[in-house]
N, C-alpha and C positions, 0 to 999 in steps of 0.2 A: 644174124638172128635178131628179130625185134622183140623187145620186152612185151609188146602187145600180143605176141603169140603165147605167152605164159598165162598161167592161172591167175585171175584177179586175187589180190591178197591185201591184208591190212596195211602194208607199208605204203600203198597208194589208196588211202581211204578218204572219201569225201563226205562232208555233211552238206547237203544241198537244201536250202530253204526255198520253198516254192509257194506261190499263191495260186489257187485254182478255184473256178466257180463251183458252186454246190449243185451239181446234177449227177445223176446216176451214170456210172461208167467212166467218169473223168479220171479217177485215180488209176483205173486199169489202163488207160491210155498212157499215163506217166510210167507205170511199171513196165508196160510193153516196150516203150521207147528205150528204157534202160536195158532191158533184156536183149533187144535187137542190136544195141550197141556193144553187147558182150559184157555188161557190168554185172557184178554180183550184188544183189539187193540185200540190204540189212534191215534193221528196225525202221519203222515209219512212225513218227510221233506227231500227234495233233497239237499244234501250238496255240491256235486261236481260230474261232469259228463265228461267223455271223450268218444271217439268213441267206446272203448272196455268195459269200466266199469263205474259204478256209485257208489257213497257213499251216504247212506241214514241213517237218524236217525229215529228210530221207538220208540214210547212211548207205553209201555205195562203195564197194571195193572195185578198183581198176587194176590193170597190170602194168601201167606205166603212166608217166605224166601226159604223154600224147594221148593215150587211151582215155584218161580222165577228161581231157579237153573234148574228145569226141563225144563222150557221154553227155557232158554239159551242153554242147552245141546241139545235140539231138533234142534235149529238153527245151532249149531256147526256141527251137523251130516249131514247137507244137502250138497250135492256135489256142488262145484263151489262157495259156499258162505263162505265169511270170516267174522267172528265176530271180529271187530277191538277193540271195547271198550264196556263195560257195566257199566252204572252209576246207582247207587241207588239214585233216585231223592229225597227221604225223607232225607237220610243222607246228600246229597248235600245242601238241603234247610237249614239244621242246621249248615252247615259249618261256623265257626267263630261266632256263636251265632245269635239270631234272633232279638235282640233289641239293641238300642243305645241311648245315651243321646244327645239331640239337644238343641241348644240355642233358646230362644224365640225372640231375637233381634240381629242384627249384632254388631260387634265390629270393626269399620272401622278406628277410629281415637282416639287420646288422650282424647278428650272431652267425647266420649262415654265410654271409659275405666274408666275415673275418676268418672263417675256417677255409672257405674255398679259395680265397685270395689273401692278400696281406692283412694281418701279419701271420696268420696260421700256416699259409702255404710255405713260409720259410722253413718250418720244421721239416716238411717233406723234402724240400730241396737239400737240406743238410743231411738227412738220412740217406738220400740217393748219392750224395757226394762221398759219404763214408762207405757205402755199400752199393756200387753201381748196378748190381743185379736187381736191386729194388725198383729200378725204373720199370721193370715188367709188372711189378705189383701195384705201383701207385700212379701209373700214367696210362695213357691210351695205347702205348706201344704194344702191349700184350695182345691187342685185337685190332691192329691198324696195318693196312697194306698200302703201299705206294703203287699206283698204276701209272707207269711211265712210258712215254712215247716221244719220238722225234718227228712223228707225222710223215715218215718216209714211205710207208706202205699201208695206207688207210683202207681197210677192207679190200675190195678188189679195185679200188679207185686210183691207186698209185700214190705218188709223192705230193700230197696236198698241203703239207706243212703242219706245224703244231696247232694253230688256231682251228683249222678245219678238222683236226683229229679230236678236238675236245669233246664233241657230242658222243663219240664212241667211248671215250674214257669215262664220261659221266654215266653212260649206260652200263658200263662194266661195274662201276661203283654201286649202281642200283642192284645189279645181280649179286654181288658179294653180300650186300646187306639183306636182300630178300631171301636168298637161298641158304646162306650160312651164318647170318647174323654178324658178319664181319664189317667193320668200318674200313672204307677204302677211299682214297682221295686221288683225283687225277692230277698228274704233273706233266705238262707238255713243254719240252725243252727246245729252246730256240737255237739248236745246233744239230748238225748231222756229222760232227766229228767224234770219232769213237772215244778218244781220250777225254775230250771235254764232257761228253755224256757220262762216262764212268766217274770222272771226278765230281761232277754235279751230284750224282746219286750218292757217292761216298760221303759228300759233305752234308747231305740231309738225312742220311740213313738212321740217325739217332732216334728220330720220331717213330720209325716204322718197325714192325715185327717181321715184315716180309716185303719183297719187291716183285711185282708182276710187270714184266716187260710186254709191250703191246705195239703192234703195227710198226715195227722197225724192220727195214729192208735187209735182206741177205746180200752179201755175207757179213755186213756190219753187226747184225743181231747175234751171230755166233761169237764174234769177238767180244762184244759187250757182255754177254752172258758169262763167258769163260772168265773174263777179268774180274767181274763182280763176284763170282763164286769164289775166286781166290782171295779177294781182298775184303769181303764183308763177312760178318759173323751171323748174318741172318739169311734165310733161304731166298733164292732168286729163281724165278720161274718165268720162262718165255711162253706165254699161252699159245701164240700162233704156232709154235713148234710142238710143245709137249702136251698141251691140252688137246690139240688136234690129234696127236698121235695116240693118246690114251683112248679117246672116244672111238677113233677109227679102229683100233685093235679090238676094243670091246665088241663093236658091231660086227667085225669080221669073224671073231671067234664064234659068235652065234650064227652068222650066215653059213659058216663052214659046217656047223652042226646040222643045219638043214639039208645040205647037199652031201653030207657024209664024206667030207674030204678033210684031210689033215693039213695044218699050216706048214708042216715040214715038207709036204709033197706037192702042194699047188704052185703053179707059176703065176707070179704077181707082176703086173705092169703098173707102175706109178707114173702118171703124166704130170709134170711139174717138179722142178728141182730147186724151188726156193726153200725157205726155212721150214715150211710145213712138210713138203715132200721129203726132204732129207730126214727130218725128225721121225716121220711115219716109217720110213725105210729102216732107220736104226732100231726103232722099237719092235717092228715086225721081225727083224733079224734076231733081236734078243728073245723074242717069243718063240723062235724056232724056225722061222722062214729061211729057206736055203736057196731060193730061186727068185730073185728080185731084179727086174729090169726097170730102170728109170729113164724117162724121156723128157727132154726139154724142147724148146722151140726149134732146135736144130735136129731133133730126132733122138735116137738111142744114145745114151751117154756111153761112148765106146772108148776103149783104151787107145784107139787110133786117132782120137781127136786131140787137138792141142789146146793150150790155154784153159784147161779145166781148173776150177777152184779146188782146193783141198777136199771140200765136202763132196764134190762131184767125182773126184778121183777115187774116193772111198768106195764108190759104187759102180765104177766103170767096168764094163764087161767086154768080151771079145767081139760080140755081135755088132753089126752096123745096120743102119736102116732108119726108116721113118716109123711113126706111131702105128700106122696100119700094119706094117710088117711085125712090129713088136707084139701086138695083141693077138695075132693069128695063133690059135691054139692055146692061148692063155686062159687060166681059170678065173683070174680076178683082175679087174681094172679099177684103179683108184685115181680119181681125177682131182688134182689140186692146182688147176691151171686156168683155162680160159673157156668161154662159151663155144659150144658147137664143134669142138675138135674131134668128137667121136660121132660116127654115123651108124645107122642100122646095119649096113653091110659089114662093117668092122666088128660089130657085136656078134653077128651071125657067124663070123669066122673064128670065134673063140671056142674053147672046149665046151663039152656038154655041161649044162647047168651053170652058165657063167654068172658071176657076181659083179655087179656094177655099182661103184660108189662114185657118183658124179657130183662133186662137192664145190665146184666153182659157184660163187655167189655174186650177184643175184641170179645169173643165168647159168645153168649147169652145162657140163660138157656135152650132154645129150638130154633131150626132153624125155622124161619117163614114159609118156604116152606112146612114143615112137617104138619102144622096145619091150613094153610090159610083157607081152606073150613070148618073148624070145629069151628071157632071162629067169634065173631062179630067184634072184633078189636084186632090187635096185634101191639105193639110198641116195639122198641128196643132202645139201646143207639147208634146204628150205623148210619152213614150217607148214607149208600148204601141201606137202606130199608126205606119205608115210615114211618112216625110218629116217627122221631128221638126225644127222650127225652134227651135234651142236656142242661146242666146247663148254657150255655152261653145265653140262652133265658132269664135267671133271673138275674144273678149277676151284669152285667154291669148297668142295670136299677136300681137295688137296691142301688148300690153305687152312681150312678148319683143322685138319690133322696136324700140320707142321706148327701152327700157332699153339695148339692145345698141349703138345708135348715139347714145345720150344726146340724143335729140330734146328740144327745149325745150317742145314742144307737140304736140298731136294735132289734125289738121284734116280737113275733109271730103274732100280729095283722097285722104288715107290711107284713109278709110272706103270710098270708091269703089273704090280699087285692091284693098283687102282683100276686098271683095265679089266683084270679078272673079276674084281668085285662088282664092277658095273655089269659085265656080261652075266654074272650069276643071278642078277635080279630078274632076268627073264627065265621063268621055269619052263621045263619041257612041254607042259600042256599049253603054255601061252606062246611058245615060239612058232612063228609062221612067217610067210613071205613078206607080210606088211608089219611085222612086229619083231625086229631083231635088236632093237635098242630101246631102253626105257625112256619115258617122257622126261623132259626137263622139270616137270612139276611133280614127279614121283618123290614123295616125302622120304623114301628110304635111301635115296642116292647119296646125299651129303654124309649121312652117318656111315654108310657102307664104305665110301671112299676114305673118309677120315680115319676109320678104324684100320683099314688096310695100310694107309700111310704111316700111322702111328706104330703099327706092329713092326713094319720094316725098320723104322727109326730106332725103336727100342732094341730090336735084334742086332742092329749094326752099331749100337752104342753112340748114336748121334742125337738122341733125345736128351734134353736137359731136365725134364721133369716127367 
């Protein structure tokens, strides 16, 4: 499946500067060319104008790099039109990095310098040496998260390494700050050895109030998380696992309300047995699901298969077969896998009012347009379709909660209550086929999730304040 078949979106956004003669209808020729190439036209700004010519900047969304080039070539082919410059707006946004360090107070004079740094800072150092818990009171630790990766599973792009993972980690730091007011810093480790990664994190943990693991491949991610949870006294959260699971469960709870089915009775097929797939299955089971079938690239994870990882063994069932056989008669399909693995015939073989979560990014398991009339609900991981299942709905609030109550860990009860809190933000009158999950920009989300997490932490005695 080609990216060009998908809806144009801001991730492939161009700013095109053109020079055109001043006569009636010429701008319409330009916009018609963009439309005929399948581009999504945005704002048009007049930069400069003389009696003979004008220069304009045009924003256009494409669906892929190749599609963007097709749009530009179409403009270059127009008579009397000069394409002066083409800017990739996404690359421009990342130019020089997306985050920076800022001071919390000014340094305007010698007095302020003497308090913030030497000699005054020595008093603070001595106070922390005498009472180590004061590190939370007098340093950034109270509101600082480490975003850690080894670059082994970057988005859906694979093992790109730590340098190529850095833009994602920077973006994650932006989200922490924007949505929850949390300082976060990207740390990309030049190793894919479990013990070396664990030791590196342990050796720098003093600075941080929490650890967010990101884009680490399975099964290593499970091992790293488990070891860190045992050896650190700060919460550790693998967002690809638990953030995905929280938001998926929240969306599913609301989708099931629409079709009047219970989570205990529906048959759920999960395609994808990596970190996200396993974590989603675990949380769905904790929420009451009793009939889960997981498929990987070899089909149903069956007890008859050999060389299954411990995580896959946990969900192995008696049935055998391929994905098409697994989804027949199923109520719910959750895709955390690869583009195009689901087709309309497979969807039509499912139970009445099927629920489809096609969350592979950037290309989903099936394009929503192909099955819109055949399903009760469809959700994706993309922002250009309704019902975006996006981890940013969960992780800022989760960390806001554990940092504010200084929880020593994050556990599955917190995940469950966070999902319930997110689901509850869509009231009965607002719940519909295209609105089963709140927007990432809904101001209520972080507070609701934080409150739910803190409630569990205090009930279970793992909150320090």
